[in-house]
C-alpha positions as CSV (number, residue, x, y, z in Angstrom):
1,M,-73.5,-35.2,11.7
2,T,-71.5,-32.5,12.6
3,T,-72.8,-28.8,13.5
4,I,-71.4,-28.0,9.6
5,D,-73.6,-30.6,8.4
6,L,-76.5,-29.5,9.6
7,L,-76.2,-26.5,7.9
8,A,-74.8,-27.1,5.0
9,D,-77.3,-29.8,4.2
10,D,-80.1,-27.6,2.6
11,S,-81.9,-30.3,0.4
12,D,-85.2,-30.5,1.9
13,I,-85.7,-26.6,1.1
14,D,-87.7,-26.1,-1.8
15,V,-86.3,-23.0,-2.8
16,P,-86.1,-21.7,-6.2
17,I,-82.6,-20.5,-7.5
18,S,-84.0,-18.0,-10.4
19,D,-86.8,-16.5,-11.7
20,R,-87.2,-18.9,-13.9
21,E,-87.5,-22.0,-11.6
22,E,-90.3,-20.0,-10.0
23,D,-91.8,-19.2,-12.6
24,E,-91.9,-22.9,-13.9
25,R,-93.1,-23.5,-10.1
26,K,-95.9,-21.7,-10.9
27,A,-96.8,-23.0,-14.6
28,L,-96.9,-26.1,-12.8
29,E,-99.0,-25.6,-9.7
30,L,-101.7,-23.5,-12.2
31,A,-101.4,-26.8,-14.8
32,Q,-102.1,-28.9,-11.0
33,R,-105.3,-26.4,-10.2
34,I,-106.8,-27.2,-14.0
35,R,-106.2,-30.9,-13.8
36,L,-108.0,-30.8,-10.6
37,L,-110.7,-28.4,-12.4
38,A,-110.7,-31.1,-15.1
39,A,-111.6,-33.7,-12.8
40,S,-114.2,-32.7,-11.6
41,D,-116.1,-30.0,-13.9
42,P,-114.6,-30.4,-17.4
43,R,-116.8,-28.1,-19.0
44,E,-115.6,-25.6,-16.5
45,A,-111.9,-26.4,-16.8
46,Q,-112.3,-26.2,-20.7
47,R,-114.1,-22.4,-20.9
48,L,-111.4,-21.4,-18.8
49,V,-108.6,-22.6,-20.7
50,D,-110.2,-21.4,-23.8
51,E,-110.3,-18.2,-22.1
52,L,-107.3,-17.7,-21.3
53,I,-105.5,-18.9,-24.6
54,V,-107.8,-15.8,-25.7
55,R,-106.3,-13.3,-23.2
56,L,-102.3,-14.4,-24.3
57,D,-103.8,-14.1,-27.6
58,R,-104.9,-10.8,-26.9
59,A,-101.9,-9.6,-25.1
60,T,-99.4,-10.9,-27.4
61,D,-101.3,-8.6,-30.0
62,G,-102.6,-11.6,-32.1
63,T,-99.0,-13.7,-32.1
64,F,-100.0,-16.3,-29.4
65,R,-100.3,-19.5,-31.6
66,E,-97.4,-18.9,-33.4
67,Y,-95.2,-20.2,-30.1
68,L,-97.1,-23.3,-30.5
69,D,-96.4,-26.3,-32.4
70,G,-99.3,-29.2,-33.0
71,V,-101.7,-30.5,-30.9
72,P,-101.1,-26.9,-28.5
73,R,-101.4,-24.9,-32.0
74,E,-104.9,-26.3,-32.9
75,V,-106.3,-26.1,-29.4
76,A,-105.5,-22.6,-29.7
77,E,-106.7,-22.2,-33.1
78,R,-109.8,-23.2,-31.6
79,A,-109.9,-21.1,-28.6
80,L,-109.7,-18.6,-30.6
81,A,-111.9,-19.0,-33.4
82,G,-114.9,-20.2,-30.8
83,A,-113.5,-16.8,-29.4
84,A,-114.1,-15.3,-32.9
85,D,-117.4,-16.8,-33.4
86,A,-118.5,-15.6,-30.2
87,Q,-118.3,-11.9,-30.9
88,V,-120.1,-11.9,-33.4
89,G,-123.1,-13.7,-32.4
90,G,-122.8,-12.6,-28.5
91,S,-122.9,-16.3,-27.4
92,F,-119.6,-16.1,-25.6
93,T,-120.2,-13.7,-22.1
94,G,-116.4,-15.0,-20.3
95,L,-114.0,-13.0,-22.4
96,K,-114.5,-8.7,-22.3
């Protein structure tokens, strides 16, 4: 291998090419962390996912579910309904 080959071979470097790729990498890392938590504490993982859905819905002025289809939308609907019920009943303390 020549010196030029050494300088040109960057295939082992995991550097995102764009901001989008960086965002995708962060999303995959977050998903992996949630999976690990779900393996050890499924109830806590579900609580965190529900809270994330509610906060995303708030951040998008109540339109978050419009970005989802199928099962993900059903999960979001359930989380949002649960949050609405908790606000009325006062039992859901995770959201402020």
